[in-house]
N, C-alpha and C positions, 0 to 999 in steps of 0.2 A: 342362248342355245341350250338344249337339253340332250344329254346322252343317256341311253338306256342299254343295259347289258343283262342278258339272260344267262342263267346257269342252272344246272341240276338235271338236265336230261340224261337219258340212258336207256338200257335194255332191262325190261322187267317182264315177268310172266303174267299171264292173264290172272286177274284177281288181286294183283299186287298194287303197290303204292309208290308214288314219286312226288317230290316237292320241287317245284320250279321257283326260282327267284328272279326278280327283275329289279336291279339296282339303278336308281336315277342319279345323275350328277349334273353339274352345270347349274342352270337356272331352274332347278327342280322344284323350287317353291312355287313356280308359276303353273305347275301341272294341275289340271282340273280333273281329268279322267285318265286312269291307267287301265288298259285292257289286255287280255290275252286272246290271240288268234292262233289258228293252226292251219297248216296246209299239207295235205297228203299228196303223194305223187299223182299227177294227172287231174287234180281237183283244184277248185278255187279256194282261196284263203277264206276261212270261215271264223265267225265270232265264237268265242268260248265263254268269256266272263269279263265283267267290268267292275271297277271300283271307283267310286266318287271320293276324292280326297277331302272334300269339305265336310261331309257328314258320314262317310263310311258306307253309304248305300252300295249295294251290290246287285248285279244282274247276271243271269246265266242263260246259256242256250239250253233248249229242252234236252238236248242229247247228253248233257253233262250234269244237269240239275240233280242234286241229291248225292252225287258222287264226287264232284269237285268243289273246292272252297277257295275263294279268293280272299286274301287278307293283307294287312299292311303293318309295317313297323315305321311309324313317323320319324323316330330318331335316326333310323338308318336309311330313310328315303327308299324303302324297299317294299315291293309288292310280291306276295307269294301266291302260288297256285298249288294247293294240296290236291293231289289226284289219287283217289281211292277206287277200288273195284275196277281197275283198268281193264279195258277190253282190246282185242286186236284192232278194232276199228278206231281206237284212239291213236293209233300209230300215225305220226305226222311230225313235221317240224313246227315247233311252237314258238310264236313270236310275241314279244311284249311291245305294246304301242302306247303312246301318250299324246294327249292334246291339251291345249290350254283353256279351252272354253267348251261350253255345251250349247248346241243349237237345235237340240231335239233328235240328233242322230248319234248313235254310239256303236251300232252294230256293223257299220260299213267300214271296211279298211281304208277307203279313200279319204275319210274325214280325219284321219290321224296324221300328225305331222312328224312325230318321232318314232323310230323303229329300232329294235335291236337286231342283232345278226341272226337270231334264231338258235334253237337248241333242239336236237333230235330226240324224240321219244319213240321207242319201239317196244311194242307189247307182243310177246310171243304167245301162241295158243298152246 
């Protein structure tokens, strides 16, 4: 089993920055992809960014490309999401998700097995 725990959310003004952390434990060596999703009130959960542990490849949604950066610390089994130039529309609960293999799909939340509890990010205008 794998456990993932997010931290780092909070309240920030538009244009500000936050860094989220996703720490994995348990059988974390078996993780193939770690991704960030977000869900705003009344909206579906949407893909934000993904990190491939094998080679460090990263992918972003168009809405965050150029503003957010996903990175990892192998020694700490932790994935980070650095969020810069935040906008009010970035307000959401941010979730970390992990899966053990890749079958061609990484942007759909239903393909992920392990989820964190979520961390609230609120961007004020």
